[in-house]
C-alpha positions as CSV (number, residue, x, y, z in Angstrom):
1,X,0.0,0.0,0.0
2,X,3.1,2.2,0.2
3,X,2.9,3.0,-3.6
4,X,-0.7,3.9,-3.3
5,X,0.0,6.3,-0.4
6,X,2.6,8.1,-2.5
7,X,0.1,8.6,-5.2
8,X,-2.5,9.8,-2.8
9,X,0.0,12.3,-1.3
10,X,0.4,13.7,-4.8
11,X,-3.4,14.2,-5.1
12,X,-3.6,11.4,-7.6
13,X,-6.5,9.0,-7.0
14,X,-7.3,7.7,-10.5
15,X,-5.9,4.3,-9.5
16,X,-6.6,0.7,-10.5
17,X,-4.5,-1.9,-8.6
18,X,-3.3,-5.2,-9.9
19,X,-1.3,-7.6,-7.8
20,X,-0.7,-10.9,-9.6
21,X,0.8,-14.2,-8.9
22,X,1.1,-17.4,-10.9
23,X,0.1,-19.3,-7.8
24,X,-3.7,-19.3,-7.7
25,X,-4.1,-19.6,-3.8
26,X,-1.6,-16.8,-3.3
27,X,-3.4,-14.6,-5.9
28,X,-6.8,-15.2,-4.3
29,X,-5.5,-14.5,-0.8
30,X,-3.7,-11.3,-1.9
31,X,-6.8,-9.9,-3.6
32,X,-9.0,-10.7,-0.7
33,X,-6.6,-8.9,1.7
34,X,-6.3,-5.9,-0.6
35,X,-10.1,-5.6,-1.0
36,X,-10.4,-5.3,2.8
37,X,-7.8,-2.5,2.9
38,X,-8.7,-0.2,0.1
39,X,-11.6,0.9,-2.1
40,X,-9.8,1.3,-5.4
41,X,-10.8,-0.8,-8.3
42,X,-9.0,-4.1,-8.6
43,X,-7.7,-5.6,-11.9
44,X,-7.7,-9.4,-11.5
45,X,-5.4,-11.8,-13.3
46,X,-3.2,-14.9,-12.8
47,X,0.1,-14.0,-14.3
48,X,2.2,-16.6,-16.2
49,X,-0.8,-18.8,-16.0
50,X,0.6,-21.2,-18.7
51,X,-0.6,-22.8,-21.9
52,X,-4.2,-22.8,-23.0
53,X,-5.3,-25.8,-20.9
54,X,-3.6,-24.9,-17.6
55,X,-4.0,-21.2,-18.1
56,X,-7.7,-21.5,-18.6
57,X,-8.0,-23.6,-15.5
58,X,-5.9,-21.4,-13.3
59,X,-7.5,-18.2,-14.6
60,X,-11.0,-19.5,-14.2
61,X,-10.5,-20.6,-10.6
62,X,-8.5,-17.5,-9.6
63,X,-10.5,-14.8,-11.4
64,X,-13.9,-16.6,-11.2
65,X,-13.8,-17.2,-7.4
66,X,-13.0,-13.6,-6.7
67,X,-15.7,-12.3,-9.0
68,X,-18.2,-14.6,-7.3
69,X,-17.2,-12.9,-4.0
70,X,-17.8,-9.5,-5.5
71,X,-14.0,-8.7,-5.7
72,X,-12.6,-7.2,-8.9
73,X,-13.7,-4.6,-11.5
74,X,-11.5,-5.6,-14.5
75,X,-9.9,-8.8,-15.6
76,X,-7.1,-10.1,-17.8
77,X,-6.6,-13.7,-18.8
78,X,-2.9,-14.5,-19.7
79,X,-2.3,-17.5,-21.9
80,X,0.8,-18.8,-23.7
81,X,-1.2,-19.0,-26.9
82,X,-3.0,-16.9,-29.5
83,X,-4.1,-13.6,-27.7
84,X,-7.6,-14.0,-29.2
85,X,-8.1,-17.0,-27.0
86,X,-7.5,-14.8,-24.0
87,X,-10.4,-12.6,-25.0
88,X,-12.7,-15.5,-25.5
89,X,-11.6,-17.0,-22.2
90,X,-12.2,-13.8,-20.3
91,X,-15.7,-13.5,-21.9
92,X,-16.5,-17.1,-20.9
93,X,-15.3,-16.5,-17.3
94,X,-17.6,-13.5,-17.1
95,X,-20.5,-15.5,-18.5
96,X,-19.9,-18.4,-16.2
97,X,-20.1,-16.1,-13.1
98,X,-23.2,-14.3,-14.4
99,X,-21.4,-11.0,-15.2
100,X,-21.1,-11.4,-19.0
101,X,-23.5,-11.4,-21.9
102,X,-23.7,-13.7,-24.9
103,X,-24.7,-17.3,-25.6
104,X,-24.2,-19.8,-22.8
105,X,-23.9,-23.4,-23.8
106,X,-24.8,-26.4,-21.7
107,X,-24.1,-29.9,-22.9
108,X,-24.1,-33.4,-21.4
109,X,-21.2,-35.8,-21.2
110,X,-21.4,-38.8,-23.5
111,X,-23.0,-42.0,-22.2
112,X,-24.3,-45.3,-23.6
113,X,-27.4,-43.6,-24.9
114,X,-25.5,-41.2,-27.2
115,X,-26.1,-42.1,-30.8
116,X,-24.8,-38.9,-32.4
117,X,-21.4,-37.2,-32.7
118,X,-22.1,-35.2,-29.5
119,X,-18.5,-34.0,-29.0
120,X,-18.2,-32.9,-32.6
121,X,-21.6,-31.2,-32.6
122,X,-21.0,-29.4,-29.3
123,X,-17.7,-28.0,-30.6
124,X,-19.3,-26.9,-33.8
125,X,-22.2,-25.2,-31.9
126,X,-19.7,-23.5,-29.6
127,X,-17.7,-22.1,-32.6
128,X,-20.9,-21.0,-34.4
129,X,-22.3,-19.0,-31.5
130,X,-19.1,-17.6,-30.2
131,X,-19.7,-14.1,-31.6
132,X,-23.5,-14.0,-31.2
133,X,-24.5,-11.3,-28.7
134,X,-27.8,-12.8,-27.5
135,X,-28.4,-13.6,-23.9
136,X,-29.6,-17.1,-24.4
137,X,-28.8,-20.6,-23.3
138,X,-28.2,-23.3,-25.9
139,X,-28.3,-26.9,-25.0
140,X,-26.5,-29.7,-26.9
141,X,-27.6,-33.0,-25.5
142,X,-26.7,-36.6,-26.5
143,X,-30.1,-38.2,-26.4
144,X,-33.8,-37.4,-26.5
145,X,-34.5,-39.5,-23.4
146,X,-32.8,-37.0,-21.0
147,X,-32.1,-34.2,-23.4
148,X,-35.2,-32.1,-23.3
149,X,-35.9,-33.0,-19.6
150,X,-32.4,-32.1,-18.4
151,X,-32.0,-29.1,-20.6
152,X,-35.6,-28.0,-20.4
153,X,-34.6,-24.6,-19.1
154,X,-32.5,-23.8,-22.1
155,X,-33.9,-21.3,-24.5
156,X,-33.1,-23.5,-27.5
157,X,-31.5,-26.9,-27.9
158,X,-30.8,-30.0,-29.8
159,X,-30.9,-33.6,-28.6
160,X,-29.3,-36.4,-30.5
161,X,-30.9,-39.6,-31.8
162,X,-29.7,-42.5,-34.0
163,X,-28.5,-40.5,-37.0
164,X,-31.0,-37.8,-36.2
165,X,-31.7,-35.0,-33.7
166,X,-34.6,-33.2,-32.2
167,X,-34.7,-29.5,-31.9
168,X,-36.4,-28.1,-28.9
169,X,-37.3,-24.6,-27.5
170,X,-38.1,-23.8,-23.9
171,X,-38.5,-27.5,-23.1
172,X,-40.9,-28.2,-26.0
173,X,-40.1,-30.3,-29.1
174,X,-40.0,-28.3,-32.3
175,X,-39.1,-30.9,-34.9
176,X,-36.9,-33.8,-35.9
177,X,-34.0,-33.5,-38.4
178,X,-31.2,-35.6,-39.9
179,X,-27.9,-35.4,-38.0
180,X,-26.1,-33.7,-40.9
181,X,-28.6,-30.9,-40.9
182,X,-28.7,-30.4,-37.1
183,X,-26.2,-27.5,-36.8
184,X,-27.8,-25.6,-39.7
185,X,-31.3,-26.0,-38.2
186,X,-30.2,-25.0,-34.8
187,X,-28.5,-21.9,-36.1
188,X,-31.5,-21.0,-38.1
189,X,-33.7,-21.2,-35.0
190,X,-31.2,-19.1,-33.0
191,X,-31.2,-16.4,-35.7
192,X,-35.0,-16.2,-35.4
193,X,-34.8,-15.5,-31.6
């Protein structure tokens, strides 16, 4: 807080504070302590977080937990990867903690009932909706048995079948389509929303 005191003594109070660590527990503890001692905006981030996989995990835990506690005004995700991935990761962290806008995707893990390329379809849906600025939840489910029921609160969704899929909206079946047309049909319905 010594540096902040120097700024305040010079009548400079347009301050945002960032104290980063590559160790997530240290980062969280430091920001919690700082938030108790000052009222300046805090810029959250895990520095030197690592490659995409580990960096996403560390940033999500560190930044996300503090945001859920009401700590932090701005964030920065640092990845050893394409900087564009940092932006998408930051947006996704904000969406996950309820502070961001855009499409939220829910999807189930694969199981014995899955008769569709669920992993491939979920990845395609994620890429297709990435830049859509609608506050909706899209479900990508592996089977009709649990699909509509489990994801009934989604605004729009798709549930796989045996070479086919069912499109549903607000828990109600819209229509059945072939697997190869599933993504196009889902995107068409999202555009109408």
